[in-house]
Structure formats: structure tokens, C-alpha cells
C-alpha positions as CSV (number, residue, x, y, z in Angstrom):
1,M,-41.6,14.2,-10.6
2,K,-40.6,16.2,-7.5
3,V,-37.4,15.4,-5.6
4,S,-36.3,17.1,-2.3
5,V,-32.8,16.6,-0.9
6,E,-32.0,16.8,2.8
7,K,-28.4,16.5,4.0
8,K,-28.1,14.7,7.3
9,E,-25.4,13.9,9.7
10,K,-22.6,11.4,9.2
11,N,-22.4,11.8,5.4
12,T,-25.9,10.8,4.6
13,V,-28.4,12.3,2.3
14,K,-32.2,11.7,2.3
15,L,-34.0,12.1,-1.0
16,Q,-37.8,12.2,-1.1
17,F,-39.5,11.3,-4.4
18,E,-43.0,12.2,-5.5
19,V,-43.6,10.4,-8.8
20,D,-46.7,11.1,-10.9
21,A,-49.4,8.4,-10.8
22,S,-49.1,8.1,-14.6
23,K,-45.4,7.1,-14.3
24,F,-46.2,4.5,-11.7
25,E,-48.9,3.2,-14.0
26,E,-46.2,2.6,-16.7
27,G,-44.3,0.6,-14.1
28,M,-47.4,-1.5,-13.2
29,E,-48.0,-2.2,-16.9
30,K,-44.4,-3.3,-17.4
31,A,-44.6,-5.5,-14.2
32,Y,-47.7,-7.2,-15.6
33,R,-46.1,-7.9,-19.0
34,K,-43.0,-9.3,-17.3
35,N,-45.0,-11.6,-15.0
36,A,-48.1,-12.5,-17.1
37,K,-47.0,-16.1,-17.8
38,K,-46.7,-16.8,-14.0
39,F,-50.4,-16.0,-13.3
40,N,-52.9,-18.9,-13.3
41,V,-56.4,-17.5,-13.2
42,P,-59.4,-19.9,-13.4
43,G,-61.2,-19.5,-16.7
44,F,-58.1,-18.3,-18.6
45,R,-55.2,-20.1,-20.2
46,K,-52.1,-19.6,-18.1
47,G,-50.6,-16.2,-18.9
48,K,-53.6,-15.0,-20.9
49,A,-55.6,-13.3,-18.1
50,P,-56.0,-9.5,-18.6
51,R,-54.2,-7.3,-16.0
52,K,-57.5,-6.1,-14.4
53,I,-58.5,-9.8,-13.8
54,V,-55.1,-10.6,-12.4
55,E,-55.2,-7.7,-10.0
56,R,-58.7,-8.6,-8.9
57,Y,-57.7,-12.3,-8.4
58,Y,-54.3,-11.8,-6.8
59,G,-54.6,-8.2,-5.6
60,E,-52.7,-5.4,-7.4
61,E,-50.0,-5.6,-4.7
62,V,-48.6,-8.6,-6.6
63,L,-47.2,-6.2,-9.2
64,Y,-45.9,-3.5,-6.7
65,E,-42.4,-4.8,-6.3
66,D,-41.5,-5.0,-10.0
67,A,-43.4,-1.8,-10.7
68,F,-41.5,0.1,-8.0
69,T,-38.2,-1.3,-9.3
70,Y,-38.9,0.0,-12.9
71,V,-39.7,3.5,-11.6
72,Y,-37.0,3.6,-9.0
73,D,-34.2,2.6,-11.3
74,E,-35.0,5.5,-13.6
75,V,-35.8,8.3,-11.1
76,Y,-33.0,7.5,-8.6
77,E,-30.2,7.5,-11.1
78,K,-31.5,10.8,-12.6
79,A,-31.9,12.4,-9.2
80,I,-28.3,11.7,-8.0
81,K,-26.9,13.0,-11.3
82,E,-28.9,16.2,-11.3
83,N,-28.1,16.9,-7.6
84,N,-24.4,15.9,-7.9
85,I,-24.7,13.2,-5.2
86,Q,-22.0,10.5,-5.0
87,P,-23.3,7.5,-3.2
88,V,-20.9,5.0,-1.6
89,D,-23.5,2.4,-0.7
90,R,-26.9,1.1,-1.6
91,P,-29.7,3.4,-0.4
92,S,-32.2,2.5,2.4
93,I,-35.7,2.7,0.8
94,D,-38.9,3.6,2.6
95,I,-42.1,3.6,0.6
96,V,-44.6,6.2,1.9
97,Q,-47.4,5.8,-0.6
98,I,-48.0,3.3,-3.4
99,G,-51.0,2.1,-5.4
100,S,-52.8,2.5,-8.8
101,G,-54.1,6.0,-9.4
102,K,-51.8,7.5,-6.7
103,D,-48.5,9.4,-6.8
104,L,-45.7,7.1,-5.8
105,I,-44.0,8.6,-2.7
106,F,-40.8,7.1,-1.2
107,T,-37.6,8.2,0.4
108,A,-34.1,7.0,-0.2
109,E,-31.4,7.5,2.4
110,V,-27.9,6.9,1.2
111,T,-24.3,7.3,2.5
112,V,-22.3,9.7,0.3
113,K,-18.7,10.5,-0.3
114,P,-17.5,12.8,2.6
115,E,-16.4,16.4,2.2
116,V,-12.6,16.7,2.2
117,E,-11.1,19.8,3.9
118,L,-7.5,20.0,2.5
119,G,-4.8,21.1,4.8
120,Q,-1.4,22.2,3.6
121,Y,-0.3,20.3,0.5
122,K,2.1,22.8,-1.1
123,G,5.3,23.9,0.4
124,I,5.7,20.8,2.6
125,E,9.2,20.7,4.0
126,V,11.1,17.4,3.3
127,E,14.6,16.3,3.7
128,K,16.5,15.7,0.5
129,K,19.0,12.8,0.7
130,E,22.3,13.1,-1.1
131,V,23.3,10.0,-3.1
132,V,26.8,8.7,-2.2
133,I,28.1,5.4,-3.6
134,T,31.5,4.3,-2.2
135,D,34.0,1.9,-3.6
136,E,32.9,-0.5,-0.9
137,D,29.3,-0.4,-2.2
138,V,30.6,-1.4,-5.6
139,E,32.7,-4.2,-4.2
140,N,29.7,-5.5,-2.2
141,E,27.6,-5.5,-5.3
142,L,30.3,-7.4,-7.2
143,K,30.4,-10.0,-4.4
144,E,26.6,-10.4,-4.6
145,I,26.8,-10.9,-8.3
146,A,29.6,-13.4,-7.9
147,E,27.4,-15.2,-5.3
148,R,24.6,-15.5,-7.8
149,N,27.0,-16.9,-10.3
150,S,28.5,-19.5,-7.9
151,R,28.2,-23.2,-8.4
152,F,28.3,-26.3,-6.2
153,V,31.0,-28.8,-6.8
154,T,31.2,-32.3,-5.3
155,V,33.7,-32.9,-2.5
156,E,34.9,-36.4,-1.4
157,D,37.6,-35.6,1.2
158,R,35.7,-34.0,4.1
159,P,32.5,-34.0,6.1
160,V,29.6,-31.6,5.8
161,Q,30.4,-27.9,6.6
162,E,28.2,-24.8,7.0
163,G,27.2,-23.5,3.5
164,D,27.5,-26.9,1.8
165,M,24.7,-28.4,-0.3
166,V,24.0,-31.9,0.8
167,I,21.9,-34.5,-1.1
168,I,20.1,-36.5,1.5
169,N,17.6,-39.3,2.2
170,F,15.5,-38.8,5.3
171,K,12.6,-40.5,7.2
172,G,11.0,-39.0,10.2
173,Y,9.5,-40.8,13.2
174,I,7.3,-39.7,16.1
175,D,7.0,-42.1,19.0
176,G,8.7,-44.7,16.8
177,E,6.1,-44.4,14.0
178,P,6.7,-42.8,10.6
179,F,4.5,-39.9,9.8
180,E,3.0,-38.5,6.6
181,G,5.2,-35.9,4.8
182,G,8.3,-36.9,6.8
183,E,10.2,-38.7,4.1
184,G,12.3,-37.7,1.1
185,N,15.0,-39.1,-1.2
186,N,17.8,-37.4,-2.9
187,Y,16.6,-34.1,-1.4
188,P,19.0,-31.1,-2.0
189,L,19.5,-29.0,1.2
190,V,21.9,-26.0,1.7
191,I,23.2,-26.1,5.3
192,G,22.3,-22.8,7.0
193,S,19.5,-21.9,4.6
194,G,16.8,-22.4,7.3
195,Q,14.8,-24.5,4.8
196,F,14.2,-27.2,7.4
197,I,12.9,-26.7,10.9
198,K,15.2,-25.2,13.5
199,G,18.0,-27.5,14.7
200,F,17.8,-29.9,11.7
201,E,20.5,-28.5,9.5
202,E,23.0,-27.9,12.3
203,Q,23.0,-31.6,13.2
204,L,24.3,-32.5,9.8
205,I,27.5,-30.5,10.2
206,G,30.4,-32.9,10.5
207,V,28.6,-35.9,9.0
208,E,30.5,-37.8,6.3
209,K,29.3,-39.0,3.0
210,N,27.2,-42.2,3.0
211,K,26.8,-42.1,6.8
212,E,23.5,-42.2,8.5
213,V,22.7,-40.0,11.5
214,D,19.8,-39.5,13.8
215,V,18.5,-35.9,13.8
216,N,16.4,-34.9,16.8
217,V,14.0,-32.0,16.5
218,T,10.8,-30.5,17.9
219,F,8.2,-29.1,15.6
220,P,7.0,-25.6,16.5
221,D,3.6,-25.3,18.1
222,D,2.4,-23.2,15.2
223,Y,3.7,-25.6,12.5
224,G,1.4,-25.8,9.5
225,N,0.8,-29.5,9.8
226,K,-1.3,-29.7,13.0
227,E,-0.7,-33.5,13.2
228,V,3.0,-33.0,14.1
229,A,2.9,-29.4,15.6
230,G,4.6,-29.3,19.0
231,K,5.8,-32.9,18.8
232,S,9.4,-34.3,19.0
233,A,10.6,-36.3,16.1
234,V,13.7,-38.3,15.1
235,F,14.8,-38.2,11.5
236,K,17.1,-40.9,10.2
237,V,19.2,-39.1,7.6
238,T,21.7,-40.4,5.1
239,V,24.1,-38.0,3.4
240,N,24.4,-39.2,-0.2
241,E,26.5,-36.4,-1.6
242,I,28.4,-33.3,-0.3
243,K,28.9,-30.2,-2.5
244,K,30.7,-27.0,-1.7
245,K,30.0,-23.6,-3.0
246,E,32.6,-22.4,-5.5
247,L,32.7,-18.6,-6.2
248,P,34.1,-17.3,-9.5
249,V,37.3,-15.2,-9.5
250,I,36.3,-11.5,-10.0
251,D,38.5,-10.4,-12.9
252,D,38.2,-9.3,-16.5
253,E,37.0,-12.7,-17.6
254,F,34.2,-12.6,-14.9
255,A,33.2,-9.2,-16.3
256,Q,33.0,-10.6,-19.8
257,D,30.9,-13.5,-18.6
258,V,28.3,-11.5,-16.7
259,S,28.1,-8.3,-18.7
260,E,28.7,-6.7,-22.1
261,F,32.0,-5.1,-20.9
262,D,35.6,-6.3,-21.7
263,T,37.3,-5.2,-18.5
264,L,36.5,-5.3,-14.8
265,E,37.1,-1.6,-14.5
266,E,34.5,-0.8,-17.2
267,Y,32.0,-3.1,-15.5
268,K,32.6,-1.5,-12.1
269,A,32.0,2.0,-13.6
270,D,28.7,0.7,-15.0
271,L,27.7,-0.9,-11.7
272,R,28.4,2.5,-9.9
273,K,26.2,4.3,-12.3
274,K,23.4,1.7,-11.8
275,L,23.8,1.9,-8.0
276,I,23.4,5.7,-8.2
277,E,20.3,5.3,-10.3
278,R,18.9,2.7,-7.9
279,E,19.5,4.9,-4.9
280,E,18.0,8.0,-6.6
281,H,15.0,5.9,-7.4
282,R,14.7,4.7,-3.8
283,N,15.1,8.3,-2.4
284,R,12.5,9.6,-4.8
285,H,10.0,6.9,-3.6
286,E,10.8,7.7,0.1
287,L,10.3,11.4,-0.6
288,E,7.0,10.8,-2.4
289,D,5.8,8.5,0.4
290,K,6.7,11.1,3.1
291,L,4.9,13.9,1.1
292,I,1.7,11.8,0.6
293,E,1.7,10.8,4.3
294,T,2.0,14.4,5.4
295,V,-0.6,15.8,3.0
296,V,-3.1,13.0,3.9
297,E,-2.5,13.7,7.7
298,N,-3.1,17.4,7.1
299,A,-6.6,16.8,5.6
300,K,-9.8,16.6,7.6
301,I,-12.2,13.8,6.6
302,D,-15.0,12.0,8.4
303,I,-14.8,8.7,6.5
304,P,-18.1,6.6,6.4
305,E,-17.6,3.1,7.8
306,V,-19.1,1.6,4.7
307,M,-16.2,2.9,2.6
308,I,-13.7,1.2,4.8
309,D,-15.7,-2.0,4.8
310,T,-15.9,-1.9,1.0
311,R,-12.1,-1.5,0.7
312,I,-11.5,-4.4,3.2
313,N,-13.8,-6.6,1.0
314,E,-11.8,-5.6,-2.1
315,I,-8.5,-6.5,-0.4
316,L,-10.0,-9.8,0.7
317,Y,-11.1,-10.5,-2.9
318,E,-7.6,-9.7,-4.3
319,F,-6.1,-11.9,-1.6
320,D,-8.5,-14.8,-2.4
321,L,-7.6,-14.5,-6.1
322,S,-3.8,-14.7,-5.3
323,L,-4.5,-17.8,-3.2
324,R,-6.5,-19.4,-6.1
325,Y,-3.5,-19.0,-8.4
326,R,-1.6,-21.2,-6.0
327,G,-4.3,-23.8,-5.8
328,M,-5.9,-22.6,-2.5
329,D,-8.8,-20.4,-1.5
330,L,-9.6,-18.1,1.4
331,E,-11.8,-20.6,3.2
332,K,-9.0,-23.3,3.2
333,Y,-6.4,-20.6,4.2
334,L,-8.5,-19.5,7.2
335,K,-8.8,-23.1,8.4
336,A,-5.0,-23.6,8.0
337,I,-4.3,-20.5,10.2
338,N,-7.2,-21.2,12.5
339,Q,-8.9,-17.8,12.2
340,S,-12.4,-16.7,11.6
341,L,-13.2,-14.4,8.7
342,D,-14.0,-11.6,11.0
343,E,-10.7,-12.0,12.9
344,F,-8.8,-12.1,9.6
345,K,-10.6,-8.9,8.3
346,K,-9.6,-6.9,11.3
347,Q,-6.0,-6.9,10.4
348,F,-6.8,-4.9,7.2
349,T,-8.8,-2.2,8.9
350,E,-5.9,0.3,9.3
351,R,-4.7,-0.3,5.7
352,A,-8.1,0.1,4.2
353,E,-8.8,3.3,6.1
354,R,-5.4,4.7,5.0
355,E,-6.0,3.8,1.4
356,V,-9.5,5.3,1.4
357,R,-8.3,8.5,3.1
358,T,-5.5,8.8,0.5
359,Q,-7.9,8.3,-2.4
360,L,-10.3,11.0,-1.2
361,V,-7.5,13.5,-0.6
362,F,-6.0,12.8,-4.1
363,E,-9.5,13.3,-5.6
364,K,-9.9,16.6,-3.8
365,I,-6.5,17.8,-5.0
366,M,-7.4,16.8,-8.6
367,E,-10.6,18.8,-8.3
368,V,-9.0,21.9,-6.8
369,E,-6.0,21.9,-9.3
370,G,-8.0,20.8,-12.3
371,I,-5.9,17.7,-12.8
372,D,-7.1,15.3,-15.5
373,A,-5.7,12.8,-18.0
374,E,-5.2,14.2,-21.6
375,E,-6.0,11.9,-24.5
376,S,-2.4,12.0,-25.7
377,E,-1.2,10.8,-22.3
378,I,-3.8,8.0,-22.3
379,E,-2.6,6.9,-25.8
380,E,1.1,7.0,-24.6
381,E,0.2,4.8,-21.6
382,I,-1.7,2.3,-23.8
383,K,1.4,2.1,-26.1
384,K,3.6,1.2,-23.1
385,Y,1.2,-1.5,-21.9
386,A,1.0,-2.9,-25.4
387,E,4.8,-3.0,-25.7
388,N,5.1,-4.7,-22.3
389,A,2.6,-7.3,-23.4
390,K,4.4,-7.6,-26.7
391,K,1.1,-6.9,-28.6
392,D,0.1,-4.7,-31.5
393,V,-1.2,-1.3,-30.1
394,E,-4.4,-1.4,-32.1
395,E,-5.2,-5.0,-31.1
396,F,-4.4,-4.3,-27.5
397,R,-6.6,-1.2,-27.5
398,K,-9.6,-3.2,-28.8
399,Q,-9.2,-5.7,-25.9
400,L,-9.4,-2.9,-23.3
401,K,-12.7,-2.6,-21.3
402,E,-14.1,0.6,-20.0
403,E,-12.8,-0.1,-16.5
404,N,-9.3,-0.7,-18.0
405,I,-9.3,2.7,-19.6
406,E,-10.6,4.3,-16.3
407,Y,-7.7,2.6,-14.5
408,I,-5.2,4.1,-16.9
409,K,-6.8,7.5,-16.6
410,N,-6.7,7.4,-12.8
411,S,-3.0,6.2,-12.8
412,I,-2.1,9.3,-14.9
413,R,-4.1,11.6,-12.6
414,V,-2.5,10.1,-9.5
415,R,1.0,10.5,-11.0
416,K,0.3,14.1,-11.7
417,V,-0.8,14.8,-8.2
418,I,2.4,13.2,-6.8
419,D,4.5,15.2,-9.3
420,L,2.7,18.4,-8.1
421,L,3.5,17.6,-4.4
422,V,7.1,17.0,-5.2
423,K,7.4,20.2,-7.4
424,E,5.8,22.3,-4.7
425,A,7.8,20.8,-1.8
426,V,10.5,22.7,0.0
427,M,13.7,20.6,0.0
428,K,15.9,20.9,3.1
């Protein structure tokens, strides 16, 4: 077999194959054996006609497609490995010569991974933020924790106020007629939460228990239910119960209830420590993001359109999966938001290009710096995954597929690249 490789413009490579006639003959024989039972030749039981008779009756061209596939699958994979070609799409095939007793000649033109010209990725100047946690930050954190530990208690001596939880019955009418989805009984609603459409909750302020009130609202034009979108409605609402929010007193007893500490001062000290750790973690992520953004911008790459399209389709697949977990799918979602698939895909173009560009730059840095995942590192990562899944390590490892292992390896490599960028950065 002879293979010639020609690099063309726009990240494409053209391979020309000249395969010996004997190799193509093997493919023809395999094609015959695969399809023998399909051939019905007069004078022979179905599937029993010899190959030469089949070729005479149907024409040998009937075997070309499968014969070519057998040969192509073997020679193409071998050629791209030997020539270190990295395709990012299926090749475009052009058959130049085919037939029994002839060398098989064909070309395969394929889009390949682009060359990456790294710019500066070491010594990038970045600003290092100092972590400062004030007493006010600690007090605000305490207030948020108290808020999360608040409770609602029933009140009898006053009407509804902002921040109250009300238990209501409601029924909505448009042009005097009730509409689907506009009714509820004993529905809990926190006033000011924005849970209902704009203007609804405000009209309940000042209403007394067991009193009915008409609430007038207009549904937004982009409301999810197209039957009521843009229309005015009247809701007849009865307040069955009024509850006010009661916050706990922030003292030693509160600290004992929400933590393992005996005193409020001990709890505050622990909160300060955690706030510092949280801020350091946030700063580290901001620093990493800035470094990655700069390094990727510094690189020169001509990204093939097909790589961006492939990434967009992966994003759509992941989005569709998340919808299915919630009992929906992409088709229904697009109908709900009144968008075509092409319109919806466009919004992911910039993200897809950024992710592909970042991936290619990282791969180039891994190549230049000789970065790889060590077996001990892979094992350590598998142990962490097993612990998080609360499974035995050996059992967990047996369940891993090849793509799972590759994902773990790549995660380690990516982490090493980021650590390298941080280590080599110049902190200002």
C-alpha cells in the first residue's frame, strides 16, 4: 500500500491511497460472504450462488461498497496513526479507481486539529488580592445564618405585612371566566418573595385574616403560559392565615444550636476562619480564570468551524439531558420559548469557541512541558471519587469505563497546567 499526504489550507489534509489489487480482492470476498444470503440467482438456492455467478448476474459493482468499507477501515486508521494525523471530522472520500484485478485508488480529505502557536504563558503579571475579613463581615454572616434558622409563627392581631408568610386560597378570572392553572387552596406565599407575578403580593399587604380581596394583575407578554400572556386578570384571594418571621436571638445558646461550639465568641472565631478560607478560595479561582484568559488570548490558532459545531452539539446534548431529568426535552423547550434549533444554537457559539480554544492551548502546553498524569495520581483520584460515592475502591474501579479513566487523567493534566500558570505568574 502507498500513501501520500498533502497538507492543504484551512487545517485540512489530503491522503491518497493506492491499495494492492490483492488487498481489494480480500475485501470483495468478505463482501460476498457477508451478503451471500441476499442474492437470488435463478438456478441456485437463495444464498448458494458462487461469487462469480453473482457478479455475472448482478454486476461486480454490487460488492464494491462493502468491499471498499472493509479495506478503508483498515488502511485509513493505519495511515493517520503512522503519519500522526489528528482528524476532527469524518473524511470526504473520492474513489479514483476501483474494480477486481485493479489497485484500489482513493483520496480522503479530512479536517485536522489546528497548529497552536503559544504566546506568553509564563511570567504573566496578575494582581494578588489581600484577604481582609472585618467584624462587620462576621456579623453579616451571623445574620444570614440566623435568617436561615428563622421560623414563621401565626399572628392574629394584625393584617398582612411585608415579609409575612400568608396561607391563601385564590381563583383567577380573565374577562369574567376562570382559567386553567389560576386556582389554588392553602397556598403558602411569602410577601416580597416575587414568587407570584408582579403586583400580586403587594396588594395583599394590609389585608386581614379571613378577608377576601380582589387582586388585579396583568400577565407579562413573555409569560410561559401563552393562553394568558399579556392579558389582565382578577384574582379573588382569601387570606386563611398570617405568619410572621421570628429570628432567633444571637447568643451562646444560638451558637450551641447551630454549631459544635459552646460560646458565641468561639463560634465567631470559627466563622472568621471559614470566611477567610472562602475568600482565599474565591481569589484563587479569580486568579486562575484571569491567567487562563490571558494565556488563551496570547495564543494564535485558526480553529476549524467543525470543532466549534461539534462542541455546540455536545453542549446541546448535555442541556437536553438536564431537561430530561426534569421531565422535559429540547424539542418541547424550544416550543415553549418559541425558538428554532438554529436560533437556539447561535447563543452557544461564543462559549463553544472559547472552550475549544482553551482546550487546544492546554493540550499544547501539556505537550511542550511534558505534562501527564502519573499512575499514583490516577489512583489517588479514583479513591476520592469512590469515597464521595461511598463505595469500595476496588468495586468502584471495576465499574469505570475507558472514557471515565480518560476523563480522570485529563482532569489531572488540566490541574497541573493551571498550577504551572499560577506558579510561573508574577504577583503584583
